[in-house]
N, C-alpha and C positions, 0 to 999 in steps of 0.2 A: 480135696476141698480147701486145704490150707493153702495150696499153691494158687488156687483161684482167688481166695480171699486176699492174698498178698498182692496179686497182679491187678485186681480190680480197684485197688486203692480206696479213694474217698467214697465210692458207692457203697462199700461194705462197712464203712466206718460211721455212717450216719449222714445230719442235715445236708386296469384299462389302458389308458394312454400314458405316455411318459409324463405329460403335464399333470394328469390326475394322480400319477404315482408320487410325484414330488409334492403335490398338495397334501396327499395323505401322509407323506413323511413329515411334513411340517405340522400336520395335525397330531401325528404321533408324538412329536417332540413336545408340543404344547400339552398333550395328555400326560406325558411323562412328568413335565414340570408340575402340572396340577396334582398328580398323584403324590409326588414327593413333597409338595407343599403341604398337602393334607397329612401325609405321614409325619413330616417334621413337626407340624403343629401338634399332632397327637403325641409325638415323642416328647415334646416339651411338657405337655400336660401330665403324662404318666411317668416321665423320666426313666425310660427303659435303659438298662445298662447292657452294654455289649459284653458277651462272655468271650474272653480271649481264646484264640486258637493256639495250637502247638507252635505256630510260627513265632509267637511271643513267649510262650511258657516253656517250650522245650528246646527249640533250635539254638537259642543263644548259649545254651549250656553244653552243647555237643561239639566234639572235634569234627574236622572234615571227614575223617575216616568213619566215625560213628554216624554222621549225617548220611553218607553214601550207603550205609548198610541198613538204613531205616526201611521198613516195609513200603513206606510211601515217601521217598526222598522229595525234597522241595523242588528239584529240577527234573522230576520224573517225565514231564512232557515239555516240548519246546514252547517258546513264546510266552513265558510266564510273566504275569504282572499281578499286582494286588490293587484292587479298586476300592477306594473308600466310599462308604454310603452312610446315611443316617443311622443305620442299624448295625454297622460293623463292616469289616474289611472282607472283600470277596476275592478269592483266588481264581484267576482266569488264565487260560492257555489259548493262544491263537497262532496258527501257522499255516503254511501252504501258499500256493500261488495267489498273489494279491488280486489277479484278474480271474481267478478260478470261481466256479460256482460255490456258493457259501452254504455251509451246514453247521447248525447249532445243536449241541447235545445237552440233554438234561438227564442226569444220572438217577440212580435209585435211592431208596430211603436210607440205606445203611452203608453203601459203598460210594466213595467220592469219585470224581471224574476219571481217575486212573483206570477204573474198571472198563471204561469205554475207549481207552487209548488204542487198543488193537484195531477197532473199527476206524478210528480217526486216522491212524497211520496208513491204513490201506486206502482210504479215500484221498489222502494227500498224495500218495503215490500215483493216483489216477487223475491228478490235476485239480482237486478240490481245495477250497479254503475252509478250514475247520475252526470252531471255537468251542471250548469246553469250560466249565466252571464248577466249583464246589458249592453246593447249596449251603445256606446259612448253617453254621455249627456242624459242618462236616469237613473232613480233610483239613485244609489250611484256611478255610473261611471262618471268621468269627460270626457272631450273630446275636440277636436280642434274646433276652431271657424270656422263656415261655410264660413266666409268671406275669409279664406285662404285655406280651405280644403273642397272639395266636399264629401258628404256622399254617396259614390258610391260603386261599386263592389270592387274596390281595397282596400278601407278603411275597409270595413266589412270583406273581406277575410283576411286581415292582422290582424284584431282583433281576428278572430277565431283561426288563427294559433298561436297567442300569448297566448290565453287562453289554447289551447291544450298543449303547451310546458311549461306552468306554473305549471302543475301538477307534483307531485313526481312519478306518475305512467306513464308508457310509452304509452300514448294514440295513438301516431302515429305509434307504432310498430305492432298494430293489427287493423283491420277495426272495426268501431263502427257504431252504429245506430244514425242517425241525425234526430231530430224533429224540424220543423220550423212552426211557427204560424203567419199567415197574412204576414206582411213584412218579418218576420223571415222565412216563407216558401219560399219566393222569394230569400232571401239571401242563404238559405240552398240549394235550387236547383242550384243556381249560383255556389256556392262553390263545389257542387258535380260534376258539369260539368268540373271543373278544377282539382279536386283531386279524381278521381274515385277509386283509390286504397285505399283510407282512409274510404270509406263508404260501409258498407254491408247492410244497410237498410235506407230508406228515407221515413219519414212520414211527409206529408204536410197538415197542418190544416188550412182551410179557407184561402188558400194561394194566395198571389199575384204572379206576374210574367207573367200571361197570361190574365190579366184583359182587356176586350175589350174597346178600347178607345172611342167607340161611346157612352159609358155610362158616359163619363166625361163631366160635364156641362160647359157652357161658364164661369160661375162664378168661378169654380175651375181652369179652364185654365188660367183665369186672375190672380187668387189669387196666384197660384204657378208658374207663368211665370217668366222667367229670363230676360224679355225684359227691365226691369228698368222703366216701365211706372209708377209704384207706388213705393214710398219710402219703403225701407226694414223694417224700424221700424214700419211704418204704417201697412204693411203686417203682421208683427209679432203680432200686437195688434188685427187685424182681426182674425188671426188663433187662438190666445189665447181665444178670445170670442167664437169661433166656437167649441173649445175643452172643454170649461168649462161645467161641469155637474151641479154643484150647489147642495145644500142640498135637493131640492125637485124634480127638473126636472131630468129625466134619459136619457140623450142623449148618443149617441154612443161613445165608447171609441176609435174607429178608425175613419178615415175620413168618413164624412157623405156620405150616399148613394147618388151618383150623377147621378142616372138614370133619364130618362125622366119621367115627371109626370105621364104619362099613365102607365109606368112600375111600378112606385112606388105604385100606387093605385091598381095594378092588384092583384087579389086574387090568392093565391097559391093553390096547389092541396088539401090542408087541409081546404081550405075555409077561412083561416085567412089572414090578410094583412102581406106581407113580411116586410113592413116598420115598423111594430110594434115589430117584434122579435128582431131587433138589439138593442133595448133599455132594454131588459128583464133582463140583468145581471149586470147593472151598480151598483145596490145596493146589489149584492151578497157578502156575507162575505168571504174573502179570508183566514183569519187567525181565527181559532176557538178560542173563548174567547175574541176576540178583535172586538167589533161591529163597531169601526171606520175604520177598514181595509176592505173597499169595493173597487171595481174596480173604481167607480167614484171618491171616496175620494183620492185614490192613484194618479189618473190623476190630480185632482185639486191640490193636494199637490205638485206635480212636477211643475205645472203652477205657483204656488206661490213661490217655494223655489229653483228651479233649473234654473239658468239663461240661461243654454244652451239648455233646453228642447225644446222650441218652435223653435229656429233657426235650431236645428238638425232635428226636425220634418219636417220643410219646405224643408231643403236640401235633406232629404231622399225622399220626394215626387218628388222632381225635378230630382235627380240623381241616386237613388237606383234602382236595377233591378226589378221594380214593373210592368212596362208595356212593351209590345212588346219584350218579351224575348224568342220568339219562336226559334231563332237561337241557343241559349245556351241550351234550353231544347232538341232540336233535337240532340245535341251532346250526351246528356245522353241516349236518345233512341238508337242512333247508336252504342254506346258502349255496351249497353245491348244486342243488336242484335249480335254484334261481340264477346260477352262475354269478353270484356275488363274490368277489374276491378271485383268487387265482387257483384255489385248490380244486383238483379234479377227482382225486381218489384219496382214501386213507389206506395206507399200507400197514399190515400187521405182520409181525414175526413172532411166532409162538412156539414154545417147546411142547412137543407131544406128550411128554411125561411130567409136565409142570403141575405139581399138586396145589400150587397157590393160585395161578391163573389157569383155569381149566379151558383148554383150547376150544373144545366143542361148544361150551357155554358162551365163551367170549365171542366166537364167530356168530352164534345165533343172536345174541343181544346187540352186537355191533350192527349187523345187517338190519335189525328191526329199527334202531334209532337213526342210523345214517342213511339207510337205503341200500338194498343189496347190490345195486349197480355201481355203488361208490366204494365198495369194500373189496380189497385184494389181500389175500392171506397166504403167507408161507408158514406151513407147519413143519417144524424140524424134528424128524423122527430121532428118538434116542436122547434128545436134549430135555433138560428140566428148566428151572427158572433162570439159570445163568446162561441162557442161549446166546446172548451177544458176546460172551467171553469164550464159549465153546465154539461157536460158529459165526465169527465176524463176517465171513464171506457172504453169508445169506443176507445180512443187513446191507452190505455194500451192493449186492445185486438189486435190492429193493430201491436204493438210492439211484443207481444207474438207470433203473426202469423209469423213475420219475424224470430224470434228465432226458431220456429218450422221448418221453411224452412231449416235452417242451420243444425238442428239436424238430419233431414232426408236425407241430401245429402251424 
């Protein structure tokens, strides 16, 4: 416990046609301008302050050797740039053939874009153009204080639009494939429901959005409540402890599975325990040649060095489109039925032993809100919640399936 207290720092110390496509691109740009104008106006009224990222607070004090040995080095992925926005700087990576089919990634609630680097590299090898970014107050992105700004649909939609328009390539002029993992899947589905003409393929990996609320324990309801019963700084310390992986224990990189004890201990079809699979990838190396770059170490590094990480995590649990998003997903299904936009199917990649996103439940609920004919599912046996890290090849196959659909039309 003393080691944990020392490493967690301040948390434990207290306080259609081509022409129509271009028309839509123009409309999207105007929409982006309108959104940012509203955001800027609100920002001026409430004076939100951006919480600096480790790019400002840590990197300037490290030697080159120390920087290279970080769990998440600043040059971990190619094509790096930092994009300024009214709410802080956004770390973006973009590389691959400029004329390749474009794929945008949205990562999970606690892991930065590095966790999806394996999938991105495999797609680039196959001729795709990829773009990844760190969500506000994760990785090397700064972000607004949750005391003034909710981490909700509006904030994340605005961040995606900013990332798209930051490229020298016209991402908004042609539909692209959108991949979302966990929280990123919930954000990706939400974004698609508002911008159907931008998305030609949607891949949701171990996705939030339709998580059944009966799986949320009373402890989590209290922990992420906005009732004010518990002081915010105290809640942040509790969440930091919950997220901490440590050098030996291998806890989940996402919110703990909050299922009832009976479901937690229920054996899955393979005879193993669902609850054991969620921990299996915490020590998987993300960067070849860097043994310190594991999923667990990256999360711990953010806990130690990114002051906005835990507050953003809490605000995302409270306000992001993680639960009860059936109404927005129905919009996606209805547009596919009416052939509005470019999306033909929604592709899911799920871990058979994921105790957070229960594969059988997610399939049932997705088919109900989207329409069974529009849902395609790959269930990966033996994998838990970290399925894109364990089996990036399955995600790549889903993307290639979308590309093949377009080639045959």
